[in-house]
N, C-alpha and C positions, 0 to 999 in steps of 0.2 A: 095921485093914482100911480101904482107901481107899473113901470114900463115892462113890456114883455121881455123875457130872458134873451131872446134873439136880438132885440134892440140893444139891451144892455151890453151884450157881448160885442156888438158892432162898435159901440162907444168905447168899450174897453180896449179893443184892438186899435181903434183910431188913436187913443191916448198913447198906447204903447209905441205905435209907429211914429207918432209926432214928438213926444217928449221922452220916450224911453222908459216911463214908469207908469204905474197906475195907483191911485190913492187907495189906502186900506179900506175906507168905508165903501168904496165902489166894489172892492173885492168881496167884501161881506155881502153886499147886495146881490152880486152875481152868484155867490155860493148858496144864497137862500132863495133864489129865484126859482119858481116851479117850471118844470119842463113842459113845453107844449105837448098836447096829447099826441099829435102826429104831424110832424113838420120836418122836411128835409132841408138841411143846411146847404145842400149842394145845388149847383146850377143844373137846369134840365139836360144839358149836353155833357155833363161831367160823368165820368165812369165812377163806379163804386170805389175803385182803388184811389182815384183822384180825390174824391170827397173825403175818404178816410185820411189820406195823406194831408190834405189841407186842414182838417180838424185837429189832427195831431200836432201840426206845426203851430196852430193857434194856441193850443193848450201849452205847448212848450214855451212859447213866448210869454204867456201870462205867468207861468210858473217861474221862469227865469227873472222876470221883471220884479216880481213881488217876493221872491224867496219862499213862497207858499206852494205846497204840493197840491196840484189839481189833476186828478186822474180821470181819463176818459177811456172807455172800452172801445178800442179802435180795431179789434181783430175782425176778420171777415170769414165766415164759414166757407169751406171749399166744396165744390161739387164736381161731378164727372164732366161737366161741360168745359171745365177749365183745363182738362188734360187730354192727351191723345197718345196713341201708340202708332208710330209711323209705319212700322213693318206690318204689312197686310198679308204676307205669305209666310206665316210661322209654321215650320214643319216639325214633326215628331223626330227626335234623335235618340230616344231612350234615356236621355239625361234631362235634368230640370231645365226648362226654357224660361229665360228672363228677358223679355223684350224691353227696350228702353221706353220709359214714360216721359214725355215732354209737356211743357206748358208755356204758352205765350203770355200768361198772366201772372203766375206765381214763380218767383225765382227758384232756380233748381236747388239752391242751398237751404230752402225753407220747407222742403218736404222730403219724405223718405218713401220707399216703395217696398212692399213685401209681396210674395206671390202665393197663390193657393191653387192646388190641383194642376200644377204646371209641368207634369211629366207625361201623362197619358194623352192619347188623341181625344179631342173634344173640347168642351168649354173650360177655360181657365180664367183666373182673375188676378189683376194687379191691384193691390190694396194700397192706396195713397194716404199718408198721414201727414198733417201739417200741425206744428205746435210752435208758432212764432208770434211775435208781437203784432204782425199784420194779418196772418192767416192761421186758421185752426180748423180741426175737424178731420174726418175720415170719409173717403169715398171709394167706391169700387169701379174699376175699369175692366170690363169683360174683354176677352180675346179668345180666338179659336186656334187650337193646335191641330193642324191638318196632317193627314197621313204623309209619310215620307215620300220623297220625289218618286215618280213613277219610273219604271225601268228604262224608258226612253231617254232619261236624263243621265244614265250611266253608260259607260263605254263597254262594260263587260257584264255578263250575267251567266250564271250556271244554276242548274236545278237538280233536285233529287226527289224521288216520289215513292210513297208507300201507301197503297190503296188510293183513297181520294185526297190524300194530303200531299201537297207539293211544297217543298222547301226551296227557296230562291235566295241566292246570294249575288249582290250587285256591287260593282266597284269601278273606279276609274283607273286609268294608267297610273301606277305608282311613281312618285318622285322620291328618289333616295334622299334620306335625311329629313323627310317630312312624313307626318302621319298619313296613312291611307285609310279611308273609311270603307268598311265592308258592311253594306246594309243587308240585313237578314230579315226576310219576311216569309210568311206561309199562307196557304189557303187550304180550305177543306177542314175535315176533322171537326173538333169542338170549338176551335178558335182560341182556346186557352193554351197557348204555346209557351214552352220554355226553351231557351236557346243556350248554347255553350260554344265556346271557341277553344280549340286545343292549342297546345304550344306549337308554334310554327317550326317548320323544318327548312333549313337553308341548303340549297343545292348549288354547289360551286360549279363553274364552267369546266373544272378539271374532272368532273364526274363524282366527286365525293359529296356526301351529304351528312348533316347532323341536326339534331334538335337544338334550336337556338336557346331555349329555356327548359327548365326542369318541369316535365309534364306532370309530376306528382304534386307540384305546389297547388294550393287551394284556388288560386286565381284561374287556373286552367281546368279545374275539376268542377267548379261551381256553375250551376245553371242559373239563369235569370228567373225572376218571378214570372207569373203568367202575364203574357202580353201578346200583341199581334205582330210586333217587329222590334228589332233592336239594331243599334249601330255599334260596331266594334272598330276601334282604331289601333293600328300597328305601324310602327316606324321601321322601314327596311333601310339597312345601313351598308349593304355590300352589293356590288354588281353580281347578278346571277338570278336564280329563280327561287321564290319562296313558296313552299307548299303549306297551305292552310286548310284546316278541317273545321267545319261548322256543323253542329248537331242540333236536332230538334227532338223535343219530347212532348207528347200530347197524351197525358195520362187518361183523360176522360175518353179519348178515342182508342186507347189501348196501344198507342205507339210510343215506345220507350227509347228507340234508337233509329234515327234517320240522319244520315250524314251526307253533306255536300262538300266536294273537294274543289279547292281553288289553287291554280298555279299562276302566280303573278310574277312577271319578269321585269327587270329594269337594268340599265347599264348607264353608268356615268363615270368618267375618268376621275372625278373628284371623290368617288366612293369605290375604290377598286375592290375586286374580288378578294376573298381570303387567300387564295392561292397566289395571287399577284403580290399581296402584302408579304407573304412568306418568302417568295422568290426574291423580292427586293431586299429583305432583311439578310437572307443567306448570301446574296451577292455582296452586300456591304461587309458581312462577316469575313468572307474570303479575302476581301481587299484589306481589311484592318488587322488580320491575324497572320501568323506564319503558316497557317494551313494544317497544323497538327490537329489530331482529334481532340486533344485536351484543350488547346487554345480556342478552338471553335465551339466546343461544348460549353466552355466557360463564357465565351462572348454571347452566345445565344441564350444562356441562362440569365445573364444580366440584362440583356435586351428585353427578354420577356418580362422581367420584373419592372423594368422602366415603363412598359406600355400597359400595365394591368393593375387594377386595384381589386381587392377582394370584395365580393358582393355579400354584404351581411344580411341582405334580404333573402339570400339563397335562391334566387330566381334564375339569373343568367348562368349558363353552364357550358358554354361552347367556345370554340375558337372564334366563331363569328362574333359573339358578344364581347370576348376579350380583346380582339384586335380592332373592332369597329365601334364598340360602345365603351370599351376600356373598363369593363366590369366582368367578374366571373367568380365562380366557386373553384374548388380544387379541380374539378373536371376541366375547367377552362385552362388552368395552368398546365395540367398534364397534356391536354390535347394540343395546345399551342406549341409546347416544347417538343412534342412528338412530331408534329408537322415540320417544325424547323429542322430537327435532327434527320428526319427522312429526306428532306430536300438537300441536306448537306451530306447525305450518304453515310450517316452514323447510325449504327444499329441501336435499337432501343425497344423497350417493352413497357407494358402497363401493369402496375402492382396495385392491389387494393387491400384494405384492412382497416378496422375501426371506423367504418363509414367514411373512408377517405381514399384517395388515389394519388399515386405519384409515379415517377419514371425510374426504370432501370436503363442504364446507358453503358454501351460497350466502348471503352476507350483503349486503344492500342491492344486490342484483343482481350481485355479484362473487364468483366462486368462490375458495375458499382451502382449505388443507389442515389437518387437525387429527388429531393422534395422541395419544389419551387414554391409551393403554397406557404410552407412553414419558413422558407427563406425570405419571403416578401415582408420585410419589416424595416422600419427605420430606427427601431429601438437599439439602445446601446447600454444595457443594464449590467453587463458582466465583464467589466474591465476591458482588456484588450482583445476580447473574443469578438470577432466580426460575425454578428448574428445573421447577416445577409448571406453568409456562405456556410453556415453551420451544417447544413444537410446536403452539401455538395461532395459527392464521392465517398459515401459511407459503405461499410460492409453490411451484410444482412443483419449480423448481431447487433451492431450499433443502431441501425434503423429500427430494430425491434424494441429498443429502449424507448423510442418516441411512440411507436405503433405496435403494441403488444401482439396484435393478431398476426404480425408478420413472422413470428416464430413458427407458427404452424405452416406458413407459406414455404419458408426455405428448408423446412425439415422433410418435405415431401420428396419422394424419389424422382418424380418427374418435373421438379422445379427447374425452369429453363434459364434463370438469370442469377445463378449462384455467385454471390459477391463476397469474396473472402480476403480481398487485398485492398490495402489503403494507399497503394503507390500513386493513385490518381486523386487522392483527397486534396481538397483546396489548401488546407493548412500544411500538409506534407509537401506539396509542390511549391508553395511560396516560402517555405523555410520557417514558418511560424511555429510549427510543431516542434522542430528541433530547438528553438529558442525557449519554448516552454519546458522541454526536457532538460535543457542545460541548468535551469533553476534548481533541479533536484540532484544534479551530478555530485556535489560534495556530500550530501546526505547518503547517497547510494554508495559512494566510495568508502565511507566510514564503515559500513556494514561489510563490504567486500574485504577490506583490509582486516576486519575482525574475523574473517573466514566463516561468516555466517552463510550457510548454504540456502537458507530461506529467511526471509524477513519482510516487513511491511513498513510503509511510510505513509503518513497522513497526507492527503492531497491539499493543495493550497486553496481549492475552491469549495470548501466545506459549506459555504453559505448559498451556493447555487442549488437550484432544484435538481433532483436526480436526472430528469430528462435532458438537462444541460451538462451537468458535471459528468454524468456517465458517458456521454458522447465525447466531450472534450478530453476526458482522461483516457478514453480508449485510443484516441488519436495520439496523445502524448505517450502512452505506453508503447505504441508502435514505433514512435520516434526514438524512445529509449532503447528498444531492441536493435535499432539500426546503428546505434553508436558503438564504438569500440571500447571495451572495458578490459582492465588488467589489474592484477594485484601481485606484489612480490615478483615483478617482471614476468608474470605469466598471464597470457591472454585468458579472458573469461568470456564464456557464452552466457549472456543474461537473458532470462525469460521474464519479462514484466507484463503484468496484467492489471486491469483496473477493476475495482470492486466497489459498488455503492450499496450500503446496507441501511434499510429503514430501521430506525430505533424507536420512533413514535410517529404520530400523525404529523408532527411539525418538526421532526429532527431526523437527520440521516447521517450516516458516516461514509466518507469517500476516502478510499485508500488505494495504494499501489502495492501489489504483492509480487515478490521476486523469488526466483529460483536461479541458481547458477551452477555451472560446471566449468572447471578449467579445461584447457585444450588437452592436457595430459589425461585428465579423467575421461574425456570423450574418446581419446585414442585407446585407452585401457578398456573401456566398455565395448568398443568395437572389436578389439582383439579377443575379448572373452566370448563374443558371440560368433566369431568366425568359424570355429570348428562345427558348431551346430548348423550354421548356414551351409557349410560344405556338404554335410551329410544330407541336407534337404535338397540341394540343387545340383550337386556334383556326384552322381552315382552312375 
């Protein structure tokens, strides 16, 4: 009579435990033994997990002893009773809510969790999936997303009303350097509200104010989908007051514009006001320089570039963002430099063109052009040309090479920042322009000695793009005109100009053009005009 399979299994296990092996005929008998219709191999007080684990160990021992694969299906299906969500106070935030799902039965590395309907207020679901050697299957864990905390849990609240619709904004005392949550809700109307937050304005203790970000960017223009409330987060980074505007639209109720204003103030020595940062920089500038306009303008130019990176997302556009978030567009560069110059007592102005802005600066009574945005680079692509100062102290004509719209700016009769002099140009002041001019001296002299009254010389930077070569060569031409020239022991007045001509889409020609008159020629020309001048002014 064949023994029951359970009995054979017990004998097999005994043999394994006693002598470390099991004979092949016994294995064959085990393999062919019919399973009992319904019989639990576990003890009455064993948990399903313990039973499964014990059965798996027995199969492993048999397989190891015989070298024969014996497979038993040991996975246990999961159900909702094995899992729990500990957080019982899950609140609406306007963003996906993902509470932690835990289990005292199933190890955390043997299941994954996905979420359904986990944004809006109401019933949501955590979907647990197990696919492991011990556990398998899927089960749903329901949880509730409750309305956001009531107003009593916030320190501040402000409202705006239109008809029966009330827009409410709630927030706590802001902590600088951390995000502050502004909870926006509404009552009345249709209940299908859409909300929007405008770009915040920073109000400095010194009385100045500015939009921190560009309000035309999409993130400040876009309304939410229809909802009953929404949470906005914003990080304040400077001591002072932030002015924030929140909007509601309820199309079904015919309300398209309802605004609530928030003034949130915070002060922290670790996050000084913009005006305090500016004062500290100017004080250090005065201590580190000789106090001249040029030295201070240059120091403040370099300090600005050291503290700011260009924001390629084109969002941050203020002195606040540049000095405390260290990001900004051309507006940030221009505003920061202007604030620094104002604090240093150096006259300056704002220039715009080609969707860009830069500074005009008055140094020792002479206006010149400065573009800190275009100077902010670590590139060194053009030989010994310091690209970090290429746009420091330019004339209007040279700046128009980079920004073509500036031509119409400086040709207006009421233009207030006329810049015609390169005496405060960076390369002129540090002597670099004269060294560049020296490289052309022998070639120029050959033409002078040949008594050519006009001639041209190819520039050495033919491979540079016109926006670079045109500006550099204009500076070099200025230095050429400052040098003393003579031929045949007679002094010569040289007039050098730079000219860059486009020959094709990928090729251009950079040249210097020269005109000269000897001193004798100049005196002769003056004497020829004297009789006419006497008639005009001496009668």
